[in-house]
C-alpha positions as CSV (number, residue, x, y, z in Angstrom):
1,M,98.7,105.0,86.4
2,A,95.3,103.1,85.5
3,R,94.5,101.9,82.1
4,L,91.9,102.1,80.0
5,G,91.7,98.4,80.0
6,D,91.7,98.4,83.9
7,F,88.4,100.0,84.4
8,A,86.7,97.1,81.8
9,P,83.9,94.9,82.6
10,D,85.4,91.6,84.0
11,E,83.6,89.9,81.3
12,L,85.1,91.7,78.9
13,K,88.3,91.4,80.2
14,G,88.0,87.8,80.4
15,D,86.9,87.6,76.6
16,Y,89.8,89.5,75.8
17,V,92.5,87.2,77.9
18,E,90.8,84.1,76.5
19,R,91.2,85.5,73.0
20,N,94.7,86.6,73.5
21,L,95.9,83.3,75.5
22,K,97.1,81.6,72.3
23,P,100.3,80.3,70.7
24,G,102.9,82.9,69.7
25,Q,101.9,85.7,72.4
26,I,104.4,87.6,74.4
27,L,103.2,87.9,78.2
28,Y,104.8,89.8,80.8
29,L,104.1,87.5,84.3
30,S,106.0,87.3,87.8
31,C,107.8,84.2,87.5
32,D,108.2,82.0,90.8
33,F,111.1,79.6,89.1
34,T,113.8,82.5,88.9
35,T,115.9,83.2,91.8
36,P,115.1,85.6,93.1
37,P,111.6,85.7,92.0
38,K,110.6,88.6,89.5
39,E,108.9,90.0,86.3
40,K,109.7,88.3,82.7
41,Y,109.0,88.2,79.2
42,L,107.7,84.9,78.2
43,I,106.6,83.7,74.9
44,L,103.0,81.1,75.2
45,V,103.8,78.3,72.5
46,C,101.9,75.9,73.5
47,A,98.3,77.4,75.0
48,D,96.7,73.6,75.4
49,T,99.4,72.8,78.3
50,A,101.4,76.6,78.4
51,L,104.5,75.7,77.3
52,M,106.7,78.8,77.5
53,F,110.4,80.1,76.3
54,V,111.5,82.4,78.7
55,I,113.0,86.1,77.1
56,N,116.1,86.6,78.6
57,S,117.9,90.4,78.0
58,R,121.2,88.5,77.4
59,I,122.5,85.4,76.0
60,S,124.6,83.8,79.3
61,P,128.0,83.3,78.8
62,Y,127.6,79.7,79.9
63,V,125.2,79.0,76.7
64,Q,127.6,81.0,74.4
65,K,130.5,78.6,74.9
66,R,128.0,75.9,74.4
67,S,127.1,75.5,70.6
68,W,123.9,73.2,71.4
69,L,122.5,75.8,73.3
70,N,123.7,79.0,71.7
71,C,121.8,77.7,68.4
72,S,119.0,78.1,70.2
73,Q,118.8,81.6,71.2
74,V,116.3,83.3,69.0
75,C,116.9,87.5,68.8
76,L,113.9,89.7,69.3
77,R,114.8,92.9,67.8
78,K,113.6,95.7,69.9
79,K,112.6,97.4,66.2
80,D,109.8,94.8,66.3
81,Y,109.0,94.5,70.0
82,G,108.1,98.2,71.5
83,F,108.0,97.2,74.7
84,L,111.6,95.9,74.7
85,D,114.1,98.2,76.1
86,H,116.9,96.4,73.8
87,D,117.4,93.4,71.3
88,S,116.6,90.6,74.1
89,F,116.7,86.5,73.3
90,A,114.0,84.0,73.5
91,D,115.7,80.9,74.9
92,C,114.4,77.9,72.5
93,S,116.5,75.3,74.9
94,K,114.3,75.0,77.6
95,V,110.2,74.6,77.9
96,I,108.8,76.3,80.8
97,E,106.2,74.5,82.2
98,E,106.2,76.5,85.9
99,F,102.2,77.8,84.8
100,D,98.8,76.4,84.2
101,L,96.7,78.5,82.0
102,S,95.0,79.2,84.9
103,Q,97.7,80.6,86.5
104,I,98.4,82.4,83.3
105,S,94.9,83.5,83.3
106,D,94.7,85.0,86.5
107,Q,97.8,87.1,86.2
108,V,96.5,88.6,82.8
109,N,92.9,89.5,83.9
110,G,94.2,91.2,87.5
111,D,96.3,93.2,84.9
112,I,95.6,93.0,81.0
113,G,98.5,95.1,80.3
114,R,100.7,91.7,80.8
115,I,99.7,90.9,77.1
116,R,102.4,92.5,75.5
117,G,101.8,91.6,71.9
118,E,102.4,88.5,69.2
119,I,105.8,86.9,67.9
120,T,106.1,88.4,64.2
121,D,106.2,85.6,61.3
122,T,109.8,85.8,61.0
123,T,110.4,85.5,64.8
124,K,107.5,82.7,64.5
125,A,109.6,80.9,62.0
126,E,112.8,81.5,63.6
127,I,111.2,79.6,66.3
128,I,110.1,76.9,64.6
129,E,113.7,76.1,62.9
130,V,115.0,75.9,66.2
131,V,112.3,73.8,68.0
132,K,112.7,71.3,65.1
133,N,116.4,70.6,65.8
134,A,116.4,71.2,69.0
135,T,118.5,68.4,71.0
136,T,117.2,69.8,74.9
137,I,113.6,69.6,73.9
138,A,111.5,66.4,74.6
139,D,110.0,64.9,71.5
140,D,105.9,65.2,72.6
141,H,107.2,69.0,73.7
142,K,108.9,69.4,69.9
143,S,105.6,68.2,68.6
144,S,103.2,70.2,71.0
145,I,104.5,73.2,70.5
146,L,105.7,72.6,66.2
147,N,101.7,71.8,65.6
148,A,100.8,74.9,68.1
149,L,103.1,77.5,66.3
150,R,101.9,76.2,62.8
151,A,98.5,76.3,63.5
152,Q,98.6,80.2,64.1
């Protein structure tokens, strides 16, 4: 089914995409880094270097058994994110660097419906706290993510 945005001139779509590719934006992207490749929700946490956190529908048993990983899962409640089918979890233990901003722009310009919305202030605060305390994220990524999310 066609969406209204599909009929917008490319220049308007490009402006919309550029304005919305910012920290805290939730995107639905085609991901080749998964096995098998599939569409996934991701949170853009630093636009300058296209750092992202993946959103999973559940926390894996492996992560649940490891406190240092389990404490890095941030719940996104369906009631706050209408596009979700159920409560889901942002995995803030691993930074996704598989895309550059032009690859993200290409996917989103092809379908602006891939922009799903921004994280809530509560979710942002939880992610910031998790990142500050994360032992699995490199210091340079921590700094980039924290600066980007705090600026929003």
